[in-house]
C-alpha angles and dihedrals in degrees: 000000000000138000108278117204097207087060092051091263096305115149114264137169097252133141093233141346125269129199086221138335101268138097099235102064129082119278120248088241096175093062092040092052092045090056091044089058092052093046091047087059089056092050091048090051090054091049091049087053091057103266111135114228089235086063094055123094122185130191148122152183123281108328088008090064091048089049091050092052091051092047096047103036097041104033113010110037091157096069122116095246151312132240124198120185117192089346140134145181123228117257093254095036120168084232091067091047091051093049095050090074096036120122101171134086113277133215114266116252122223109192133180129183138170119231092220095054106136097180101046104025117228089232090061092055091045092050090049090052093049093047094049090048090052088054095053104270116139097228136173125194119202112198124209115197115222093005114135126199093313144086128256134196095255091053092050091048091051090049091049091051091050092049092050090049093048095045109031116184108275120234113247113266116248117234 
């Protein structure tokens, strides 16, 4: 729980603060980076426990997807992939700045968005997808007609198929 500016500073369970819910304002980079540090600790714990970074996917819904894109494309470009459901990045996102100077391979992006989303406009998700593609990200965008800011079964099934393809079951290691 943190103060959330779009709710007049009331506490809300959000990943990071925003100045407002739109794609053409500055990012609240201090709160984004603070959360990235905490999430990096979680990734590092998994690696210490024997999980290779190329076997880790991150993602989320709405702000969670935005958070995942920041985390992966700015700080952990060696992850297996990213999913972002009903999510977007601001027009001048720090993610875009980081990728402009990138030379390495990037995690694949699996993105879904409903065309009837009234909170996170479909055009914002579409613009995010196009911008990331232009910066070298292998990105797919799955469109769901008449879907608002919510998930549906077909979207979850597509995500599951993508995850299984990205992280196939590993064969047991011989001694």
